[in-house]
C-alpha positions in Angstrom: 20.5 108.2 172.6 23.3 108.4 175.1 24.5 112.0 176.3 26.9 113.1 179.0 26.8 116.2 181.1 29.0 115.1 184.1 30.0 112.1 186.0 27.4 112.4 188.8 24.4 112.8 186.3 25.9 109.8 184.3 26.3 107.5 187.4 22.6 108.5 188.5 21.4 107.4 185.0 23.4 104.1 185.5 21.8 103.5 188.9 18.3 104.3 187.4 18.8 101.9 184.6 18.4 104.8 182.0 21.7 103.9 180.3 24.6 101.4 181.0 28.5 101.2 180.6 28.4 99.5 177.2 26.1 102.1 175.7 28.6 104.6 177.1 31.5 103.0 175.7 29.8 102.2 172.2 29.0 106.2 171.8 32.5 107.2 172.7 33.9 104.6 170.1 31.5 105.7 167.5 32.3 109.1 168.1 36.1 108.4 167.6 35.4 106.7 164.5 33.3 109.6 163.2 35.8 112.1 164.1 39.0 110.1 163.2 40.2 112.8 160.9 40.8 115.0 164.0 43.7 112.6 164.7 43.1 112.8 168.4 44.0 109.3 169.4 47.3 107.2 168.7 45.5 104.0 169.7 42.0 103.0 170.7 41.4 100.1 173.2 38.1 99.1 171.6 37.9 95.3 172.7 39.2 96.0 176.2 37.0 99.0 177.0 33.8 97.0 175.7 34.9 94.1 177.8 35.4 96.0 181.1 32.3 98.1 180.5 30.1 94.7 180.2 31.7 93.5 183.4 30.8 96.6 185.2 27.2 96.5 183.9 27.1 92.9 185.1 28.4 93.8 188.6 26.0 96.5 189.0 23.1 94.5 188.1 24.2 91.9 190.6 24.2 94.5 193.3 27.9 95.0 193.7 28.7 98.4 195.1 29.9 101.2 192.5 33.1 102.7 193.2 33.9 106.4 192.5 34.5 106.2 188.7 32.3 103.3 187.9 31.9 103.3 184.2 33.6 106.7 183.6 35.3 106.8 180.1 38.7 108.4 180.1 41.7 108.9 177.5 45.2 109.1 178.5 48.0 111.2 176.8 50.8 109.1 175.0 53.3 109.8 177.7 51.5 107.8 180.6 52.4 104.4 181.2 49.8 101.7 180.9 51.0 98.1 181.5 50.8 96.1 178.3 49.9 99.0 176.2 52.1 101.0 173.9 53.6 104.3 175.1 55.7 106.4 172.6 55.5 110.0 173.5 54.5 110.4 169.8 58.1 109.9 168.9 59.8 107.5 166.3 62.5 106.7 169.1 59.9 104.9 171.0 58.0 103.2 168.2 56.1 100.0 169.5 57.5 100.3 173.0 55.1 98.7 175.2 54.9 99.7 178.9 55.9 97.1 181.6 53.9 98.8 184.2 51.0 101.2 185.0 51.7 104.6 186.5 50.2 105.0 189.9 48.1 108.0 189.3 46.6 106.0 186.5 46.3 102.9 188.6 44.2 104.8 191.3 41.6 105.6 188.5 41.5 102.1 187.5 41.0 101.0 191.0 38.0 103.2 191.1 36.4 101.3 187.9 37.3 103.8 185.4 37.4 102.7 181.6 40.5 103.7 179.6 39.4 104.0 176.0 42.6 105.0 174.2 46.0 106.9 173.9 45.9 110.3 172.8 48.2 112.1 170.2 50.5 114.9 171.6 53.7 117.0 170.8 56.8 114.7 170.8 58.1 114.3 174.3 55.5 117.0 175.3 57.7 119.6 173.7 55.5 122.0 171.8 52.6 124.4 172.0 50.6 123.4 168.9 50.6 119.5 168.6 52.5 120.0 165.1 55.5 118.0 166.5 54.1 114.3 166.6 55.3 111.4 164.6 51.6 110.8 164.1 50.8 113.9 162.4 48.7 117.0 163.5 45.8 117.0 165.9 43.1 119.2 164.5 40.8 121.7 166.7 37.2 120.5 166.4 36.0 124.2 166.5 38.1 124.9 163.2 40.2 122.3 161.6 42.4 124.9 160.2 43.5 125.9 163.7 45.9 124.3 166.1 44.4 122.5 169.3 47.4 123.7 171.4 50.0 121.6 172.7 51.5 119.4 174.1 48.4 117.6 175.2 46.2 118.6 172.1 44.9 115.1 171.7 43.7 114.9 175.0 42.0 118.3 174.9 40.4 117.5 171.4 39.2 114.2 173.1 37.1 115.9 175.5 36.2 119.0 173.4 34.7 116.5 170.5 33.0 114.2 172.9 35.3 111.3 172.3 35.6 110.5 176.2 34.2 111.9 179.4 37.6 113.2 180.7 41.2 112.8 179.8 44.8 113.0 181.3 47.4 115.2 179.8 50.8 116.4 181.3 51.9 120.0 182.1 55.3 121.1 181.9 54.8 124.7 181.0 51.2 125.1 180.0 50.5 121.8 178.1 47.0 121.2 179.7 46.0 124.9 180.2 46.9 126.1 176.7 45.1 123.3 174.7 42.2 123.6 177.1 41.9 127.1 176.5 42.2 126.8 172.7 39.6 123.9 172.9 37.1 125.4 175.5 37.2 122.7 178.1 38.6 122.9 181.7 42.4 122.2 182.0 43.8 121.6 185.4 47.5 121.5 186.4 47.7 120.3 190.1 50.6 121.7 192.2 54.0 120.1 191.9 54.1 116.9 194.2 50.3 116.7 194.3 50.1 113.7 191.8 52.6 111.0 191.3 54.9 111.4 188.4 56.2 107.8 188.4 55.3 106.4 185.1 55.0 109.8 183.3 57.7 109.9 180.5 59.9 112.8 181.6 60.4 116.0 179.8 61.8 118.3 182.8 61.4 116.4 186.0 61.2 119.3 188.2 58.2 120.9 186.1 56.4 117.9 184.8 52.9 117.1 186.3 49.9 115.0 185.2 47.0 117.3 184.7 43.2 116.7 183.8 40.8 117.8 181.2 37.1 117.8 181.8 33.7 119.5 180.9 33.2 120.7 184.7 35.0 121.4 187.8 33.1 118.8 189.6 34.6 116.1 187.3 38.1 117.7 187.5 37.6 117.7 191.2 36.6 114.1 191.5 39.5 112.9 189.3 41.9 114.9 191.4 40.7 113.7 194.8 41.4 110.0 193.6 44.7 110.8 192.1 46.0 112.9 195.2 47.4 109.9 197.0 51.0 109.5 198.2 53.2 107.2 195.8 56.4 105.8 197.6 57.7 105.6 194.0 57.6 109.4 193.7 60.0 111.0 196.4 59.0 114.6 195.2 55.5 114.1 196.3 54.4 116.8 199.0 53.3 115.1 202.4 49.6 114.5 202.9 48.0 117.4 204.7 44.5 119.0 205.0 44.1 121.5 202.1 42.5 124.9 202.7 39.3 125.2 201.0 37.3 128.3 200.5 33.6 127.8 201.0 30.9 128.4 198.3 29.6 132.1 198.7 32.8 133.2 200.7 34.1 136.6 199.4 37.4 136.3 197.5 40.7 138.1 197.7 42.2 138.2 194.3 44.9 140.0 192.5 46.3 140.5 189.0 49.6 141.7 187.4 49.2 145.0 185.6 52.4 143.9 183.7 50.4 141.0 182.4 47.2 143.0 181.4 49.1 145.6 179.7 51.6 143.1 177.8 51.7 144.1 174.2 51.4 140.5 173.1 47.9 140.2 174.8 44.9 139.9 172.1 42.7 143.1 172.8 39.5 141.2 173.1 41.1 138.9 175.7 42.2 142.0 177.7 38.8 143.4 177.5 37.1 140.2 178.6 39.2 139.8 181.6 38.9 143.5 182.5 35.1 143.2 182.5 35.4 140.0 184.4 37.3 141.4 187.2 35.0 144.6 187.2 32.1 142.1 187.8 33.9 140.3 190.6 34.3 143.7 192.2 30.7 144.5 191.8 29.9 141.1 193.3 31.6 142.0 196.6 35.0 140.3 195.7 38.2 142.2 196.1 40.7 142.2 193.3 43.9 144.3 193.5 46.8 144.9 191.0 50.3 143.5 192.4 53.5 144.6 190.6 55.3 141.8 189.0 58.7 143.0 187.7 60.0 139.7 186.8 57.6 139.0 183.8 60.3 139.3 181.1 62.5 136.7 182.9 59.9 134.1 183.1 60.1 132.5 179.6 63.9 132.7 179.2 64.3 130.9 182.8 61.8 128.3 182.1 63.5 127.3 178.6 66.9 127.3 180.0 65.8 125.0 182.9 63.5 122.7 181.1 65.8 122.1 178.1 68.7 121.4 180.6 66.6 118.7 182.2 65.3 117.4 178.8 69.0 117.1 177.8 69.5 114.8 180.7 66.1 112.8 180.7 66.3 112.0 176.9 69.9 110.8 177.1 68.4 107.3 177.9 66.8 107.0 174.4 69.8 105.5 172.6 68.4 102.5 170.6 70.3 100.1 172.7 67.8 98.5 175.2 64.4 99.4 173.2 63.1 101.8 170.8 64.3 103.0 167.5 67.7 101.5 166.0 69.1 102.7 162.9 69.4 100.0 160.0 72.8 99.1 158.6 76.0 98.4 160.3 78.2 101.3 162.2 81.9 101.8 162.8 81.7 102.5 166.4 79.4 103.1 169.3 79.3 106.9 169.0 78.1 106.7 165.5 75.5 104.1 166.4 74.2 106.5 169.0 74.1 109.5 166.7 72.2 107.4 164.0 69.6 106.3 166.2 68.8 109.4 167.8 69.1 111.4 164.6 66.6 109.4 163.1 64.4 108.6 166.1 64.0 112.2 167.4 62.0 115.1 165.6 63.3 118.6 164.9 61.8 120.4 168.0 63.1 117.6 170.5 66.6 117.8 168.7 66.4 121.5 169.2 65.8 121.4 172.9 68.3 118.9 173.4 71.0 120.9 171.9 70.1 124.0 173.8 69.9 122.0 177.0 73.3 120.7 176.5 74.6 124.0 175.6 73.4 125.8 178.9 75.0 122.9 180.9 78.3 123.1 179.2 81.6 124.2 180.7 81.8 128.1 180.3 78.0 128.6 180.2 76.7 126.6 183.2 77.1 129.9 185.4 75.8 132.3 182.8 72.7 130.5 182.0 71.8 127.7 184.1 72.6 129.0 187.4 71.1 132.5 186.8 67.9 130.8 185.6 67.8 128.8 189.0 68.3 132.2 190.9 65.3 133.7 188.8 63.1 130.6 189.9 64.0 131.3 193.4 62.9 134.7 193.2 59.7 133.8 191.6 58.9 131.4 194.4 59.8 134.1 197.1 57.4 136.5 195.3 54.6 134.0 194.9 54.8 133.0 198.6 54.6 136.7 199.6 51.7 137.1 197.3 49.6 134.2 198.6 50.0 135.8 202.3 47.8 138.5 201.2 45.5 137.0 198.5 43.5 134.0 197.8 44.4 133.7 194.1 45.8 135.3 191.1 43.7 136.1 188.0 45.4 136.3 184.5 45.2 135.3 181.0 45.7 131.6 179.9 47.1 132.5 176.6 48.2 135.7 174.6 45.6 135.1 171.7 43.3 132.4 170.5 44.2 129.3 168.6 46.4 130.1 165.4 46.3 128.5 162.1 48.6 125.7 161.5 52.3 126.6 160.3 52.2 129.8 162.3 55.7 130.9 163.3 57.0 127.6 162.0 60.1 129.5 160.9 60.5 131.3 164.3 60.2 128.9 167.2 61.2 131.6 169.7 57.7 133.3 168.8 55.9 130.2 169.8 58.1 129.8 173.1 57.2 133.5 174.0 53.6 132.5 173.7 53.9 130.6 176.9 54.6 133.6 178.9 51.4 133.4 181.0 51.5 129.7 181.6 55.2 128.7 182.5 55.1 130.9 185.6 52.9 128.0 187.5 55.4 125.4 186.6 58.3 127.5 187.6 56.8 128.0 191.1 55.2 124.5 191.3 51.9 126.0 192.0 48.5 124.8 191.0 46.7 126.6 187.9 43.4 126.2 186.0 42.1 127.2 182.7 38.4 128.1 182.9 36.5 128.1 179.7 34.4 131.4 180.0 34.6 133.3 176.8 34.1 133.3 173.1 36.0 135.6 170.7 34.7 137.5 167.6 36.4 135.0 165.6 34.4 132.2 167.1 37.0 130.6 168.8 37.0 130.0 172.8 39.3 131.3 175.3 39.3 131.5 179.1 40.8 132.8 182.2 43.6 131.3 184.2 43.5 131.1 187.9 46.3 130.3 190.2 46.6 129.6 194.0 49.1 128.6 196.5 50.6 124.9 197.0 48.1 122.5 198.4 45.2 124.9 197.5 43.8 122.9 194.7 40.3 122.6 196.2 40.2 126.5 196.7 41.2 126.7 193.0 38.4 124.5 191.8 35.9 126.2 194.1 36.8 129.7 192.9 36.4 128.4 189.3 32.8 127.2 190.5 32.0 130.8 191.4 33.0 132.2 188.2 31.1 129.5 186.3 27.9 130.2 188.4 28.1 133.9 188.4 29.9 134.8 185.1 28.9 132.1 182.5 29.9 132.6 178.9 28.0 135.3 177.5 27.2 137.1 180.8 30.4 139.1 180.9 30.2 141.9 178.2 33.3 142.6 176.2 32.9 146.3 176.7 32.6 146.1 180.3 
């Protein structure tokens, strides 16, 4: 029977004739059918995936060279454009819209012979932390189907968690890869802003959005990132290519943590104990880990939501029902009414809430009071993070405040869910890379991890530090009472 551990081992099996691409795709298609109730996929590309798998098997048997992702089965979030395939952002406003081109970041994977198996469910326009805001319905957490998988990339996380693909792509605007990865017990990687092209990623907040990666190992995440980390002339916000700093295996690390984070009242006691035990173990292993004062914590979430909703208000103005997408039935008296009906019917409540908030903070009389001040907070955060990384290799902190919650939690209080993003939005405000590493298991049987953050262009260092943690402090090896 087909089984998957990592890409390297899988491709060794292909070369040795122990399996083939068709068997791999068939295995994942069967898994998708068996676990259809999890609602992780919006659309499955069955025939296309099988056809490409058969072609790759034929080429390999004929002696043609295998490219880096030969036969690797990948799922993509329903916000990433794939030519001649639907992309809807899990919203009624884009029902049945078909992409006219492929996002370069995805094309880089296709060029290396990856197989795309389907589109994954998500919170509408990537706005949400629970995957309860999709027009296609909730995605379920495979560990406990009464719990949320996290959002907004919940479908992509569950697809990897429940073995419906080898790796998947999501998007991370304020934690939308790392938080569901934490809730689902997989790796969730947000590269630094400008490291992966955003062209072809449906925009939520353009100065925050980043395509991210879900995987079962750092090696798989590293491979996908190395391929996607290419300059794209269509994205003017990409950073110039230059050698990345890389901490070598066995090198002693200089790490820090924020006392204000570890003592935060919202942090679950078991998560706190586990991270304290991890940091003690790192010290015992010869690494340095020091407290660094971080007095801007209370400003992080407000600044994030002021800025992202302002950008969302601008970005989503294009969805008006004129050129494509949902159009309300019946006649209207004027153009304004036509727009209002299309957008009122097409957008869900959470998207409407954020559009209205963003329009408010950009309005005359409030721009300076809210938007300008939030930009100043962002500048202060960038200055502080630059100072920290002059002294330290990485920051260690929780990914989330608690493990996955039941469906419907805080549905009457959206602000409570916004505040739960307190540990993830920091990386997006400052544009630095971050990774959720699945190290722990809670007494409630749900997984949770540790979040690592490094400076811009230090993605390889980030992944190598994660390797160190996985090798030395595997799940179960760090005592909760440490």
